[in-house]
C-alpha atoms as one frame of an Amber mdcrd trajectory, in Angstrom:
protein
  80.506  54.185  87.617  82.403  50.930  87.410  85.920  50.534  88.741  87.769
  47.490  87.367  91.220  46.218  88.314  92.943  43.324  86.498  93.026  40.001
  88.300  96.516  38.766  89.134  95.497  35.194  88.299  93.186  34.140  85.536
  93.553  30.475  84.474  96.118  28.995  86.850  93.581  26.845  88.753  92.090
  25.669  85.487  95.454  24.643  84.049  96.423  22.930  87.274  93.240  20.893
  87.123  93.840  19.897  83.532  97.382  18.785  84.263  96.389  16.826  87.407
  93.634  15.039  85.522  96.024  14.199  82.749  98.955  13.091  84.918  96.866
  11.359  87.526  94.826   9.467  84.918  97.845   8.134  83.128  99.439   7.025
  86.371  96.383   4.989  87.340  96.326   3.214  84.022  99.984   2.272  84.346
  99.499   1.031  87.877  97.115  -1.739  86.747  99.867  -3.452  84.771 102.802
  -5.407  86.044 105.881  -3.557  84.988 109.524  -3.877  85.871 110.877  -1.684
  88.707 113.184   0.231  86.350 110.267   1.173  84.143 108.325   2.446  87.167
 111.331   4.485  88.270 111.714   5.929  84.782 108.036   6.793  84.674 108.315
   8.498  88.063 111.245  10.585  86.851 109.290  11.435  83.735 106.361  12.600
  85.866 108.689  14.706  88.010 110.242  16.450  85.018 106.822  16.943  83.521
 105.647  18.541  86.791 108.643  20.879  86.726 107.875  21.784  83.107 104.201
  22.356  83.961 105.223  24.674  86.788 107.315  26.795  84.427 104.502  26.729
  81.910 101.919  27.867  84.455 104.239  30.657  85.655 104.705  32.072  82.190
 101.033  31.780  81.381 100.109  33.740  84.500  98.397  37.170  83.988 101.106
  39.038  85.901 103.785  38.046  83.386 104.234  40.132  80.217 105.728  37.753
  77.685 106.815  40.685  75.537 109.148  42.053  78.180 110.451  38.922  79.967
 112.486  36.838  77.467 114.881  35.275  80.002 113.831  31.709  79.120 113.251
  31.852  75.435 112.359  28.193  75.050 109.727  28.320  77.780 108.387  31.628
  76.569 107.842  30.322  73.037 106.053  27.242  74.288 103.897  29.279  76.660
 102.982  31.682  73.868 101.883  28.792  71.642  99.885  27.223  74.470  98.177
  30.515  75.337  96.985  30.893  71.755  95.722  27.325  71.574  94.309  27.104
  75.059  90.611  27.202  75.659  89.618  29.678  78.384  87.912  28.533  81.536
  84.625  29.917  80.304  84.365  27.341  77.529  85.736  24.190  79.163  82.733
  22.054  79.709  83.964  20.590  82.993  84.422  24.078  84.555  81.851  26.288
  82.828  79.169  27.876  84.973  76.388  27.370  82.459  76.114  25.305  79.360
  74.743  28.213  77.305  77.935  30.267  77.782  79.713  28.064  75.227  77.345
  29.384  72.587  77.128  33.046  73.715  80.746  33.834  74.679  83.483  34.407
  72.158  87.014  33.398  72.905  88.489  36.259  75.018  91.767  37.728  73.746
  94.717  37.377  76.063  97.309  39.739  74.556  97.133  43.422  73.603  98.120
  42.563  70.064  94.812  40.769  69.681  92.677  43.745  70.666  94.700  46.864
  69.921  93.724  49.132  67.079  95.845  51.958  65.784  94.714  55.408  64.716
  95.170  55.923  61.014  97.468  58.861  60.336  97.461  58.778  56.566  97.754
  62.532  56.141 100.655  64.918  56.003 101.386  67.548  58.625  99.655  70.734
  57.535 102.072  73.431  56.415 101.207  77.004  55.533 102.472  78.553  52.337
 101.220  82.009  53.342 104.504  83.900  53.533 102.951  86.919  55.199 101.259
  84.889  57.924 104.405  82.856  58.579 106.262  86.125  59.045 103.569  87.592
  61.320 103.281  84.525  63.536 107.018  84.051  63.896 107.497  87.733  64.717
 104.854  87.512  67.428 106.462  84.380  68.821 109.848  86.113  68.934 108.268
  89.100  70.692 106.808  86.800  73.334 110.092  84.967  73.857 112.117  88.157
  74.055 109.744  89.613  76.634 109.732  86.481  78.766 113.503  86.089  78.583
 113.882  89.597  80.038 111.213  89.228  82.718 110.948  85.652  83.952 113.750
  83.962  82.032 113.435  81.136  79.517 115.442  77.919  79.519 116.218  75.255
  76.960 115.504  71.608  77.735 119.149  71.053  78.586 119.147  74.034  80.948
 115.949  72.851  82.614 117.351  69.392  83.240 120.475  70.952  84.758 118.386
  72.826  87.355 118.167  71.433  90.883 114.978  69.458  91.479 113.363  68.166
  94.671 112.681  64.843  92.988 115.468  62.261  93.036 114.477  60.291  89.979
 116.784  57.382  90.743 116.839  57.512  94.526 114.398  57.155  97.399 112.719
  60.509  96.742 111.208  59.374  93.463 107.820  60.998  92.802 104.589  59.070
  92.567 102.753  60.011  89.381  99.166  59.177  88.516  98.423  59.291  84.799
  94.832  59.824  83.649  93.972  58.769  80.104  90.575  59.982  78.989  89.109
  58.070  76.029  85.977  58.314  73.970  86.358  57.101  70.370  89.967  57.525
  69.363  92.032  54.371  68.844  95.187  55.400  70.679  94.923  53.692  74.059
  97.400  50.914  73.263  99.945  53.389  71.924  99.590  55.469  75.083  99.893
  52.474  77.421 102.896  51.138  75.501 104.552  54.545  75.827 103.806  54.739
  79.556 105.173  51.238  80.185 108.429  52.246  78.519 108.914  55.536  80.394
 112.365  56.176  81.868 110.541  57.231  85.040 107.882  54.609  85.891 104.396
  55.814  86.699 102.663  54.962  89.971  99.150  54.464  88.610  97.465  54.849
  85.267  93.708  55.360  85.218  91.962  54.788  81.914  88.710  56.750  81.940
  85.675  56.006  79.815  82.757  58.346  80.405  79.763  57.745  78.195  81.963
  56.210  75.534  80.408  53.896  72.919  83.710  51.994  72.972  83.642  51.177
  76.674  83.740  47.407  76.142  86.715  47.483  73.808  88.581  49.935  76.062
  87.989  47.655  79.046  89.159  44.648  77.051  92.387  46.449  76.138  93.125
  47.296  79.766  92.415  43.718  80.796  94.928  42.321  78.305  97.758  44.398
  79.733  97.406  42.553  83.032  99.188  45.321  84.982  98.023  46.012  88.520
  99.054  49.653  88.130  96.607  50.173  85.257  92.943  50.569  86.195  89.824
  51.030  84.135  87.184  53.492  85.363  83.946  53.880  83.484  80.544  55.455
  83.657  77.580  55.488  81.347  77.247  59.200  82.154  79.470  61.503  80.136
  81.323  63.749  82.591  82.875  65.474  79.584  86.011  67.528  79.976  85.929
  68.100  83.719  85.408  64.461  84.722  89.067  63.511  84.446  90.058  66.371
  86.754  87.347  65.342  89.203  88.922  61.873  89.239  92.361  63.421  89.736
  91.153  64.768  93.064  91.106  61.181  94.339  94.768  60.414  93.760  97.230
  60.096  96.608 100.172  60.570  94.282 102.533  63.540  94.306 101.932  64.541
  90.728  99.165  64.164  88.167  99.501  63.807  84.396  96.208  64.292  82.583
  96.506  63.277  78.933  94.076  63.629  76.033  93.583  60.699  73.684  95.461
  62.543  70.932  98.743  62.663  72.877 101.325  59.884  72.747 104.222  61.031
  74.949 107.838  60.108  74.283 109.613  57.692  76.629 111.415  60.486  78.532
 108.374  62.673  79.074 107.533  61.704  82.650 111.145  62.104  83.693 111.361
  65.578  82.133 108.027  66.726  83.540 108.748  65.487  87.052 112.210  67.041
  87.100 110.952  70.465  86.011 107.998  70.292  88.415 110.476  69.710  91.231
 112.460  72.895  90.609 111.870  75.955  92.784 111.014  78.055  89.750 108.343
  75.786  88.280 107.017  73.852  91.277 103.940  76.092  91.405 103.076  75.600
  87.740 101.136  73.463  85.328 103.286  72.026  82.551 102.350  70.724  79.139
 103.358  70.246  75.542 100.793  72.333  73.653  99.459  75.737  74.586  97.808
  78.925  73.421  98.512  82.599  73.803  95.220  84.485  73.779  94.416  87.420
  71.477  96.154  90.773  71.562  94.311  94.075  71.356  93.691  95.474  67.891
  94.183  99.037  66.669  90.500  99.785  67.238  90.977  98.808  70.914  88.855
  95.667  70.583  90.009  92.070  70.886  89.442  89.613  68.015  88.280  86.020
  68.190  91.007  83.565  69.083  90.156  81.774  65.812  90.310  84.854  63.616
  92.035  83.937  60.371  95.036  85.840  59.033  95.369  87.924  62.172  98.452
  88.512  64.263  96.243  89.705  67.120  94.451  86.330  67.273  97.349  84.990
  69.290  99.496  81.882  68.970  99.179  78.123  69.021 102.410  76.540  70.327
 104.094  74.611  68.888 102.702  75.383  65.450 104.079  73.182  62.675 101.945
  75.019  60.127 104.098  78.109  60.628 107.264  76.177  61.445 107.248  77.258
  65.094 109.021  74.820  67.409 109.274  75.375  71.137 112.985  75.215  71.920
 112.749  77.244  75.153 110.168  76.979  77.882 107.396  79.497  77.195 104.588
  80.747  79.393 101.182  80.524  77.744  97.650  81.534  78.638  96.402  77.968
  78.734  97.509  74.442  77.890  95.815  71.937  75.627  95.829  68.147  75.386
  98.010  67.430  78.453  98.511  68.871  81.920 101.192  67.961  84.454 100.855
  69.477  87.919 101.036  68.700  91.593  98.026  66.858  92.946  97.412  69.724
  95.361  96.907  72.208  92.522  94.131  70.207  90.871  91.517  71.291  93.411
  92.012  74.917  92.318  90.066  74.153  89.133  86.853  73.895  91.145  87.042
  77.057  93.279  84.717  78.867  90.890  81.903  77.331  88.915  83.138  77.137
  85.305  81.719  79.507  82.742  80.443  76.389  80.957  80.868  72.637  81.356
  80.554  72.020  77.618  84.093  73.167  76.809  86.995  75.248  78.056  88.344
  73.253  80.978  91.841  73.994  79.648  91.450  77.756  79.943  89.530  77.526
  83.210  92.351  75.535  84.809  95.057  78.052  83.887  92.823  80.987  84.815
  91.973  79.587  88.246  95.556  78.577  88.967  96.809  82.086  88.268  93.931
  83.785  90.042  94.030  81.770  93.261  97.522  80.221  93.367  99.597  82.653
  91.311 100.600  79.646  89.230 101.718  79.901  85.613 101.124  77.629  82.616
 104.168  76.572  80.617 104.863  74.663  77.409 108.066  72.656  77.806 110.786
  72.786  75.154 111.804  69.689  73.215 114.894  68.282  71.624 113.883  68.360
  67.933 116.258  65.468  67.232 114.888  63.239  69.979 111.184  62.331  69.779
 111.419  60.660  73.171 111.457  64.192  74.700 108.211  65.184  72.994 104.921
  65.289  74.791 103.163  64.443  71.535 105.448  62.167  69.570 102.825  62.127
  66.811 101.820  65.780  66.622  99.590  65.222  63.606  96.996  63.718  65.945
  96.774  66.733  68.218  97.013  69.181  65.355  93.989  67.647  63.647  91.649
  69.328  66.129  93.461  72.630  65.723  92.967  72.718  61.974  89.504  71.194
  61.970  86.633  73.611  61.502  84.968  74.129  64.887  81.277  74.907  65.074
  80.669  78.643  65.216  78.709  78.430  68.465  81.598  76.628  70.183  84.030
  79.319  69.030  81.676  81.960  70.422  81.429  80.160  73.759  85.204  79.930
  74.049  85.604  83.569  73.008  83.108  84.568  75.675  84.974  82.455  78.189
  88.443  83.905  77.670  87.037  87.434  77.517  85.247  86.811  80.812  88.546
  85.637  82.276  90.399  88.719  81.034  87.578  90.919  82.352  87.837  89.396
  85.801  91.541  89.755  86.278  93.273  87.069  84.209  96.704  88.478  83.366
  97.243  87.118  79.856 100.514  87.326  77.972  99.183  90.376  76.127  98.437
  92.049  79.468 101.879  91.174  80.810 103.615  92.465  77.685 101.473  95.594
  77.418 100.903  97.001  80.911  98.091  99.512  80.849  97.856 102.764  82.751
  94.445 104.118  83.652  93.659 107.021  85.911  90.742 105.499  87.771  89.005
 102.184  88.211  85.531 102.646  89.691  83.846  99.903  91.693  80.108  99.550
  92.337  78.443  96.823  94.387  74.893  97.891  93.504  73.067  99.776  90.783
  72.471 102.668  93.209  76.209 102.978  93.667  76.631 103.046  89.892  74.254
 106.007  89.730  76.107 107.850  92.491  79.506 107.359  90.837  78.246 108.127
  87.326  79.040 111.917  87.276  82.649 111.428  88.340  83.103 108.459  86.003
  81.745 110.510  83.116  84.047 113.416  84.007  87.071 111.137  83.890  86.005
 109.565  80.612  85.275 112.924  78.975  88.525 114.576  80.074  91.169 114.585
  77.363  94.023 112.232  78.168  92.165 110.421  80.947  91.126 106.761  81.100
  88.610 105.291  83.498  86.626 102.032  83.629  84.014 100.697  86.000  83.862
  97.310  87.699  80.547  95.927  88.920  80.037  92.999  91.263  77.562  91.430
  88.862  75.382  88.454  89.674  72.375  89.329  91.778  74.248  92.208  93.441
  74.667  94.479  90.442  73.778  92.985  87.039  76.008  94.389  84.334  73.127
  95.215  81.982  71.377  97.208  84.722  74.609  99.056  85.458  75.017  99.914
  81.776  71.466 101.252  81.685  72.147 103.416  84.742  75.176 104.853  82.959
  73.116 105.379  79.795  75.332 102.949  77.940  73.989 100.288  75.580  73.647
  96.796  77.062  76.103  95.685  74.377  78.836  97.292  76.493  78.657  94.213
  78.722  79.316  91.881  75.798  81.752  93.615  73.473  85.417  92.759  73.813
  86.513  96.255  74.748  87.648  97.672  78.093  84.802  99.731  79.501  82.789
  97.844  82.084  83.936  94.707  83.909  81.385  92.251  85.259  82.829  90.092
  88.059  79.701  87.906  88.132  80.123  87.380  91.877  77.549  84.891  93.092
  76.911  83.610  89.591  80.310  81.914  89.719  80.744  81.183  93.397  77.120
  80.317  94.145  74.789  81.618  96.832  76.232  81.661 100.347  75.301  83.115
 103.701  78.986  83.678 104.390  80.885  86.772 103.342  83.978  84.707 102.474
  83.029  83.904  98.849  82.301  87.560  98.118  85.542  88.764  99.680  87.500
  86.084  97.843  85.899  86.735  94.466  86.196  90.527  94.684  89.740  90.435
  96.005  91.138  87.978  93.480  89.425  89.593  90.492  90.305  93.137  91.502
  93.876  92.133  92.222  94.204  90.929  88.639  92.424  93.928  87.121  94.614
  96.299  89.111  97.704  94.441  87.955  96.581  94.678  84.325  95.402  98.291
  84.283  97.557  99.920  86.985  94.958 102.487  88.047  96.181 105.482  90.007
  93.062 105.192  92.162  90.238 102.752  92.781  87.134 104.797  93.541  84.056
 103.587  95.370  81.453 104.962  97.758  82.352 105.190 101.428  79.336 103.173
 102.599  79.969 100.198 100.322  79.462  96.744 101.831  82.198  96.431 104.513
  83.328  93.029 103.230  83.723  94.397  99.713  85.593  97.368 101.150  88.067
  95.008 102.820  88.562  93.142  99.561  89.125  96.378  97.633  91.629  97.572
 100.202  93.602  94.335 100.068  93.575  94.293  96.267  94.732  97.908  96.034
  97.621  97.258  98.383  98.978  94.452  96.179  99.964  96.815  93.374 103.641
  97.667  93.674 103.176 100.535  91.215 100.972 102.341  93.718  97.182 102.247
  93.611  95.154 104.123  96.205  91.664 103.186  97.323  89.453 106.279  97.486
  86.153 105.949  99.349  83.932 108.957  98.751  80.797 109.869 100.718  77.862
 109.842  98.321  77.144 113.543  98.837  80.742 114.432  97.947  81.031 112.601
  94.640  79.568 115.393  92.543  81.733 117.939  94.407  85.075 116.416  93.400
  84.759 116.413  89.632  88.051 118.339  89.649  89.647 115.041  90.611  89.681
 114.154  86.910  91.874 117.201  86.225  94.686 115.980  88.461  97.634 114.243
  86.897  97.695 110.470  87.197 100.985 110.826  89.090  99.290 112.929  91.758
  96.190 110.779  92.250  97.897 107.971  94.231  98.709 110.552  96.923  95.025
 111.191  97.591  95.115 109.657 101.074  98.606 110.754 102.096  97.785 114.141
 103.586  96.459 114.524 107.112  94.832 117.895 107.669  94.000 118.758 111.245
  91.696 121.564 112.409  93.229 123.586 115.241  90.926 126.097 116.928  92.178
 128.875 119.188  89.428 129.964 121.585  88.912 131.488 125.008  85.717 133.290
 125.892  83.645 133.776 122.739  81.286 130.804 122.968  78.769 132.195 120.498
  81.466 132.861 117.913  82.894 129.393 118.475  79.453 127.820 118.025  79.108
 129.581 114.660  82.520 128.329 113.576  81.734 124.758 114.640  78.449 124.821
 112.776  80.177 125.916 109.577  82.834 123.229 110.018  80.113 120.616 110.442
  78.449 121.637 107.159  81.576 121.189 105.046  82.452 118.370 102.636  85.277
 116.167 103.922  85.499 113.453 101.225  85.639 110.685 103.797  89.053 111.810
 105.101  89.905 111.626 108.774  90.151 115.162 110.172  91.393 115.486 113.758
  90.142 118.558 115.591  91.895 120.234 118.510  90.629 122.997 120.797  93.383
 125.208 122.238  92.112 127.165 125.250  94.049 129.680 127.330  93.892 129.586
 131.114  91.121 132.216 131.326  88.656 130.248 129.205  85.072 130.762 130.355
  82.585 128.120 131.473  80.333 128.445 128.392  83.249 127.689 126.086  84.337
 124.697 128.150  80.835 123.251 128.090  80.546 123.838 124.356  83.795 122.111
 123.410  83.115 119.292 125.842  79.733 118.474 124.352  80.722 119.018 120.738
  80.615 115.833 118.632  82.988 115.566 115.695  82.264 112.617 113.354  85.278
 113.095 111.086  88.104 112.151 113.427  89.461 112.365 116.985  88.768 115.407
 119.184  91.421 116.802 121.507  91.055 119.488 124.207  94.099 121.466 125.379
  94.055 124.115 128.125  96.951 126.190 129.386  97.609 126.578 133.118  99.260
 129.971 132.784  97.835 132.572 130.430 100.047 132.651 127.362  98.465 135.276
 125.168  97.626 135.119 121.485 101.189 134.751 120.193 101.697 131.544 122.166
  98.115 130.358 121.770  98.477 130.372 117.975 102.092 129.351 117.455 101.841
 126.482 119.961  98.425 125.257 118.797  99.901 122.780 116.327 103.162 121.070
 115.460 103.501 118.582 112.590 104.051 114.901 113.317 105.196 114.095 109.772
 105.793 115.662 106.386 102.212 114.791 105.471 100.701 116.503 108.507  99.144
 119.887 107.687  97.672 122.297 110.206  94.600 124.488 109.664  94.652 127.291
 112.241  91.338 129.020 113.026  90.488 131.659 115.597  86.986 131.360 116.976
  85.616 134.461 115.183  86.262 132.808 111.787  83.562 131.113 109.732  84.257
 128.738 106.848  82.590 127.846 103.563  81.201 124.329 102.966  83.829 124.048
 100.237  86.840 125.052 102.312  88.231 121.517 102.653  87.780 120.835  98.924
  89.864 123.933  98.158  92.646 122.766 100.483  92.602 119.239  99.103  92.568
 120.349  95.493  95.404 122.824  96.022  97.573 120.289  97.875  97.002 117.657
  95.194  97.731 120.064  92.368 100.723 121.936  93.772 102.270 119.822  96.522
 101.555 116.154  95.836 102.119 116.161  92.099 105.624 114.771  91.476 105.768
 116.723  88.241 105.295 120.028  90.065 108.152 121.723  91.895 106.992 124.571
  94.112 109.118 124.402  97.279 108.416 128.074  98.020 104.774 127.297  98.797
 104.456 127.343 102.589 100.710 127.695 103.195  97.252 127.828 101.603  94.937
 130.672 102.512  91.166 130.309 102.743  90.712 134.071 102.820  90.807 136.767
 100.109  92.173 140.087 101.490  90.590 143.418 100.588  93.428 145.597 101.915
  97.172 145.862 101.494  97.706 145.604 105.227 101.514 145.924 105.415 101.720
 149.527 104.253 100.767 152.451 106.394  97.920 153.689 104.166  96.316 150.212
 103.959  94.842 150.829 100.513  91.976 148.687  99.260  92.854 145.939  96.852
  90.802 143.668  94.599  92.519 140.615  93.180  89.751 140.002  90.635  90.330
 143.417  89.114  94.107 143.193  89.443  94.418 139.899  87.521  91.709 140.444
  84.914  94.292 140.516  82.132  95.364 136.987  83.071  92.031 135.684  84.327
  89.784 137.453  86.802  89.529 134.383  89.038  93.007 132.937  88.860  94.500
 131.800  92.176  97.758 133.557  92.947 100.859 133.364  95.121 101.445 136.038
  97.756 104.334 136.642 100.140 101.903 137.554 102.891 100.764 134.704 105.215
  97.108 134.650 106.219  95.966 134.616 109.850  92.212 134.396 109.143  92.047
 130.805 108.005  95.056 129.085 106.462  96.682 125.669 106.216 100.383 125.618
 107.036 102.900 123.166 105.603 104.873 120.940 108.006 108.403 121.634 106.796
 107.941 125.392 106.794 106.200 125.360 110.188 109.118 123.504 111.772 111.372
 126.082 110.175 109.178 128.873 111.552 109.413 127.440 115.082 113.207 127.542
 115.004 113.260 130.995 113.423 110.814 132.439 115.948 112.778 130.919 118.806
 115.939 132.596 117.535 114.332 135.982 116.852 111.523 136.381 119.376 111.516
 139.621 121.357 108.832 141.583 123.132 110.354 144.825 121.874 109.578 145.253
 118.206 112.379 147.798 117.815 114.903 145.242 119.001 114.030 142.898 116.161
 117.000 142.758 113.742 114.702 142.330 110.708 113.404 145.603 109.335 111.628
 145.184 105.992 111.744 148.457 104.033 108.447 150.363 104.008 106.595 147.638
 105.918 104.365 148.541 108.830 104.959 145.067 110.211 108.256 146.348 111.612
 106.318 147.958 114.446 104.032 145.048 115.242 104.407 143.697 118.737 103.167
 140.449 120.267 102.311 139.113 116.823 103.242 135.583 115.692 102.359 136.684
 112.161 105.086 139.386 112.209 107.819 136.725 112.659 106.306 134.527 109.946
 106.237 137.504 107.556 109.911 138.196 108.294 110.918 134.595 107.586 108.883
 134.375 104.366 110.330 137.651 103.124 113.925 136.655 103.873 113.629 133.220
 102.230 111.238 133.938  99.379 108.284 131.851 100.586 104.693 132.356  99.402
 101.122 131.443 100.228  98.402 130.409  97.754  95.308 132.634  97.748  91.826
 132.150  96.254  90.372 134.801  93.954  86.660 134.847  93.191  83.980 137.460
  92.369  83.120 139.899  95.191  86.180 138.469  96.926  84.100 135.511  98.017
  86.278 133.232 100.111  86.476 129.921 101.937  86.709 131.769 105.264  85.672
 135.133 106.614  86.624 137.178 109.647  83.731 138.584 111.664  86.066 141.120
 113.360  84.832 140.505 116.874  86.631 142.080 119.847  89.675 140.144 120.972
  93.423 140.375 121.490  93.876 142.755 118.555  90.492 143.945 117.327  89.152
 146.750 119.580  92.042 146.213 121.955  92.835 149.236 124.174  96.450 149.467
 123.027  95.602 149.118 119.323  95.399 152.515 117.670  94.445 151.061 114.269
  90.767 151.385 113.484  89.193 148.446 111.689  86.273 148.805 109.325  84.340
 145.560 109.380  83.453 145.855 105.681  87.154 145.794 104.823  87.614 142.384
 106.441  84.321 140.496 106.402  84.030 138.859 102.980  81.222 136.649 101.615
  81.582 132.881 101.868  81.497 130.705  98.765  78.224 128.783  98.667  78.664
 127.112  95.274  81.124 124.771  93.624  84.188 126.931  93.008  85.414 124.698
  90.160  83.058 126.457  87.764  84.798 129.783  88.507  88.405 128.670  87.955
  90.225 129.343  84.687  89.140 126.526  82.358  87.234 125.071  85.331  90.443
 123.793  86.902  93.491 124.930  88.823  96.043 126.525  86.483  99.479 124.912
  86.153 101.911 125.964  88.877 104.100 127.670  86.304 101.215 129.970  85.376
 100.334 131.135  88.870 101.042 134.890  89.229 103.100 135.872  92.262 103.091
 139.038  94.387 105.521 140.401  96.912 104.637 141.561 100.402 103.305 144.844
  99.007 100.999 143.249  96.368 103.382 144.019  93.538 103.982 141.423  90.763
 107.379 139.836  91.303 108.687 136.505  90.100 109.522 133.780  92.612 113.181
 134.278  91.886 112.735 138.009  92.424 111.240 137.350  95.834 114.315 135.382
  96.859 116.565 138.096  95.520 114.799 140.721  97.665 115.199 138.603 100.794
 118.856 137.891 100.039 119.509 141.571  99.436 118.092 142.488 102.842 120.716
 140.224 104.402 119.126 140.023 107.844 118.556 136.271 108.177 120.026 134.121
 110.947 122.956 133.145 108.697 125.135 135.520 106.695 124.886 134.583 103.027
 125.806 136.145  99.703 123.386 139.075  99.390 123.078 138.626  95.643 122.735
 134.899  95.049 122.049 133.021  98.301 119.345 132.497 100.913 119.317 130.386
 104.075 118.540 126.709 103.614 117.385 124.575 106.566 117.303 120.953 107.625
 113.790 119.912 106.624 113.465 117.444 109.487 114.431 119.812 112.290 113.918
 123.266 110.800 117.399 124.284 111.923 119.350 126.609 109.618 121.840 124.492
 107.750 123.647 126.360 105.008 123.408 129.044 102.363 121.840 127.925  99.129
 122.064 129.523  95.714 118.834 130.381  93.927
């Protein structure tokens, strides 16, 4: 590469020698004669004046003086111009030439731009479309874009932009330094560009004329030489660095701002001033500015994206400004990429090279805008113009730039550019279409390997096959997870990786960033791409496997947290993926709450080590979906040694383990009621006595029910206070304790429908935080050892005589306030928990006269996926859940409240017909009477 800078002196020494020879020679000849003194004095004066004239002449013939712009001494200028044209250069003066042969080989070198400049012929008219329909379509799309941007980011006219405060003081000491890069190959516009730059209202700092592999290198160099301006440099190379070379050179500048200009752009005299001012504003300082830009294609009705060169198509996007359709940019407009000129801070230029370009043969314009948005959150803007003042235009002769737009481009180049912008959109480039048309998908899956694709495939397919659901998959690509291999694993055609349709996104990590032993490139590539994809598609959840590469997991977490609309990262253990297909049946509004709940396991135990071991084994065999599950052991003071050793050695991989032991024996009522207290409104407590055993699917049932009926913003079920794992076989609150079968009872609705029941469950249930706080306050206000002293007496309920029972007080509160519990209902009354009826505080107790038949309480555990048994293979809507009162009679939720109000025995006196007690949800304290 050659770097040439104009010499500040070219022929001064040569001229001085000529003049000295001439003056000195004549003086010697005169000295040989006898002449009068006056004549000698006159000759001396003549020599002096001639020396003064020669000095002026040499000054004006110097290379640093532009005779076109310095007309102060017109007489001297004219003479100097004539002498410069007649003068023989130093290379051909025989006395000073370096070799005699140069007189034959060298032509006379030109000394002014006018001698070497050529002008591009523009003997054609600006193309105008006469297609009325297309003019209408394009202008409508342009108006849509402007209207959207005016409402979101704001659009300003040129006058408004120039009125904004800028960091650059264009006339003061804080004037920006601007390096202009002019890239030339064959076009004959260099002189016009240099003339324009020399006349700018804001002077440039440096101008670098670049010639990479150009056949016109010699003529381009000659033009630069004739300008004789130390600020203008010529940089050349026989190797063609193509479109990226000029930006590689821009990395070398020490200026504040960079203006990269194609050879088809001749900016108006005010362009640098306008660009610098706008670039200095707070709003546009992190931007790339230009005069021509494109808005990439919009999605078509068939959900595919057309080529950006598709003819007669609104969805093909916009070229701005577009004289063919009479579209002038009169307000600043954000575009997807700029063409022909780029004005940006020198610091932003390096962003272009963060990722290896899709191709070096074309597309540097799109790659620059894509990288700036992806890594610097920088936008690309086309500046407005004053249509009456060409000096404000970035392309004062738009016909030059528009030639390439209307010229037929080779089909393979169009395909390459189409592939490039689609790759950008597929890896998180938020185009104007994406900004104007925010998507909403239910799930975005992420796989870092083909094995992970296979694991996630069943859940992905369930989402995609569920009516009203949208789900796509993102693969790391490159050597990690090639897109074609992922498509094969999903039984999709390999074409899915190529077609311009949202389905599978290939991030090409590694292929773009290169091979590295560091995790940083992977984290950066995954994070930035996923951040963009999440912004475009607004997924409710991003789903991946729990054991994904930890660096990728960090990137996914960071990307998910950037979405202000709420996207939750869900990491599923591989074994659990096929067990949560019901996830696709949840509303998209519920899915972001997937990680909100915190369900703790609270075990009440004392001296049944064998029973406890059985319970712990069943807990260990359950599916937990990667959630953190704290476990707490609550032991009374008389706990035996075997139990202590068992809980001490027990390892729980799903969360923290806590051991609690009372000093003074409290009994079952305190052991249960004090075993758990919520720390937040998302803290749920599962209470289990040690003679309980659970199904492997128990946690899935809890999670599904909470997501469907508590964490769905579109569902209002404030009466729901707990979720039972157990299916009762008896109506235990009446004296006769008749047998009861929910499957038979609800067969007219659906034999396996879940249902709401006013009876709380003590053999495996999850209790809700707000209602448990309320229960604490209620029990504190109503607790008595003497059952007959209890003011609440529910008609015909045998619970009125229960003593030392925490459940009795919870039943009273639920009855008075109309609360319910959700119960499962499956064949043979199979449940998520069972009670083995082993001797304890109640069962086989000496003071308990009730005889318990084990077959009436011990139910089978569910050993298969319960989703297949639900109505329509999913939880029914909350509005379709049947509800029962305390005595297993069908009563509406409103009817349950009416019965409690009618009893009128709550802690506050309310209207017995229309009101029940309402409490402060934070404290559980009774607050007021509320109508129902």
